[in-house]
C-alpha positions in Angstrom: 95.4 23.4 -253.2 96.0 25.1 -256.2 97.9 28.7 -256.5 94.4 29.9 -258.0 92.7 28.4 -254.6 95.0 29.9 -252.2 94.6 33.2 -253.8 91.1 32.8 -253.7 91.2 32.0 -250.0 93.3 34.8 -249.2 91.4 37.3 -251.1 88.2 36.5 -249.2 90.0 36.1 -245.9 91.5 39.8 -246.4 87.8 40.9 -247.6 86.4 39.4 -244.6 89.1 41.2 -242.3 88.4 44.3 -243.8 84.7 44.0 -243.4 85.2 43.5 -239.6 87.4 46.3 -239.2 84.7 48.7 -241.0 82.0 47.3 -238.9 84.5 47.6 -235.8 84.8 51.2 -236.7 80.9 52.0 -236.8 80.3 49.9 -233.8 82.5 52.4 -231.7 81.5 55.3 -230.0 81.9 58.7 -231.8 82.7 61.9 -230.0 80.0 64.2 -230.6 80.0 67.3 -228.5 76.5 68.4 -229.9 74.9 65.1 -229.1 76.6 65.2 -225.9 75.3 68.8 -225.0 71.7 67.8 -226.0 72.0 64.6 -223.7 73.1 66.6 -220.7 70.6 69.1 -221.1 67.8 66.7 -221.3 69.2 64.9 -218.1 69.5 68.2 -216.4 66.1 69.3 -217.6 64.4 66.1 -216.3 66.2 67.1 -212.7 65.0 71.0 -212.9 61.4 69.9 -212.9 61.7 67.2 -210.4 63.6 69.7 -208.3 60.6 72.0 -208.5 58.4 69.0 -207.5 56.6 68.9 -210.8 54.6 65.8 -211.2 55.8 62.7 -213.7 53.6 64.1 -216.6 56.0 67.1 -216.7 59.2 66.0 -215.4 59.1 62.7 -217.4 58.4 64.2 -220.9 61.6 62.8 -222.1 61.2 59.4 -220.8 60.3 56.5 -223.4 57.2 54.7 -222.7 59.1 51.4 -222.4 61.9 53.1 -219.9 63.6 50.6 -217.7 65.6 51.4 -214.5 67.7 49.9 -211.6 67.9 52.2 -208.6 68.9 51.7 -204.9 65.5 52.0 -203.5 63.9 49.0 -205.3 65.4 45.6 -205.3 64.1 44.7 -209.0 64.1 46.3 -212.4 61.5 49.1 -212.7 59.7 48.2 -215.8 58.0 51.1 -217.6 57.5 55.0 -217.6 54.1 54.5 -216.0 55.2 52.6 -212.8 58.9 54.7 -212.8 56.2 57.9 -212.9 54.0 56.5 -210.2 56.9 56.0 -208.2 58.2 59.3 -208.4 54.5 61.1 -208.1 54.2 59.2 -204.8 57.4 60.1 -203.5 56.5 63.9 -203.8 54.2 63.3 -200.9 57.1 63.0 -198.5 57.3 66.7 -198.5 61.1 66.6 -199.6 62.5 69.6 -201.8 65.4 68.9 -204.4 67.9 71.7 -203.9 70.5 70.7 -206.3 71.0 68.2 -209.0 74.0 68.3 -210.9 76.7 65.9 -212.8 80.5 65.7 -212.3 82.6 63.8 -214.9 80.2 63.4 -217.2 81.1 60.9 -220.3 78.8 60.5 -223.4 79.5 57.8 -225.9 77.4 58.3 -229.2 76.4 55.3 -231.6 74.3 56.6 -234.3 71.0 57.2 -232.6 71.8 55.9 -229.1 74.0 57.9 -226.4 75.1 56.5 -223.1 75.6 59.0 -220.3 77.8 58.2 -217.2 78.6 60.4 -214.5 78.4 61.3 -211.0 75.5 62.6 -209.6 75.7 65.1 -206.7 72.5 66.6 -205.4 71.0 67.9 -202.0 67.3 67.5 -200.9 65.8 69.1 -197.8 63.0 67.0 -195.9 59.6 68.1 -194.5 61.7 69.1 -191.3 64.1 71.4 -193.0 66.9 68.9 -192.7 69.4 68.6 -195.7 70.9 65.7 -197.0 73.7 64.9 -199.7 72.7 62.7 -202.3 75.6 61.0 -204.4 75.5 58.4 -207.0 77.2 56.6 -209.9 74.8 57.0 -212.7 74.1 55.8 -216.3 71.6 56.7 -218.8 70.9 55.3 -222.2 69.1 57.8 -224.6 67.7 56.7 -228.0 66.7 59.5 -230.8 63.3 59.2 -231.5 61.6 61.2 -234.1 64.5 63.7 -233.7 64.1 63.7 -229.8 66.5 62.1 -227.1 64.4 59.8 -225.3 65.7 58.0 -221.9 65.2 54.5 -222.1 67.4 53.1 -219.7 68.8 54.0 -216.3 71.0 52.8 -213.3 71.4 54.8 -210.3 73.8 53.2 -207.9 74.7 54.7 -204.6 78.0 56.0 -203.6 79.2 53.7 -200.8 82.1 54.0 -198.2 84.2 51.6 -200.3 83.7 54.1 -203.6 
């Protein structure tokens, strides 16, 4: 291989390495306190509506139509805002009342128009007989900015077990 060929190969490899570094930088999460506040506010607004037993038509206003969810009550993936909304509306028939919904240890990762909110959920629910239960979960929500609004596209709600 000639000196020219080696320089050409080295230059090409350096350019490729530089391109990978630039792309990797764009793929890493950015800290954006304003986006973090918007995304956490969207989750809290949904909880406030749900704690007031507002139907899915109101409490799911920032849930995307193609929403998916994993939760401890259903062993399979829930697909679609319609199904998730019908399940929520059916749960309102049980007479439970949300008393508290909050997050501790929130962490938001932002990738352009995508934000991932991970947190520990703490809540309290009063059943129809007046008994109050604590609700704890390890939760992740994925939001995508659509037409200027952060829309929930996926969530994973995992119960806290004795081993956690």
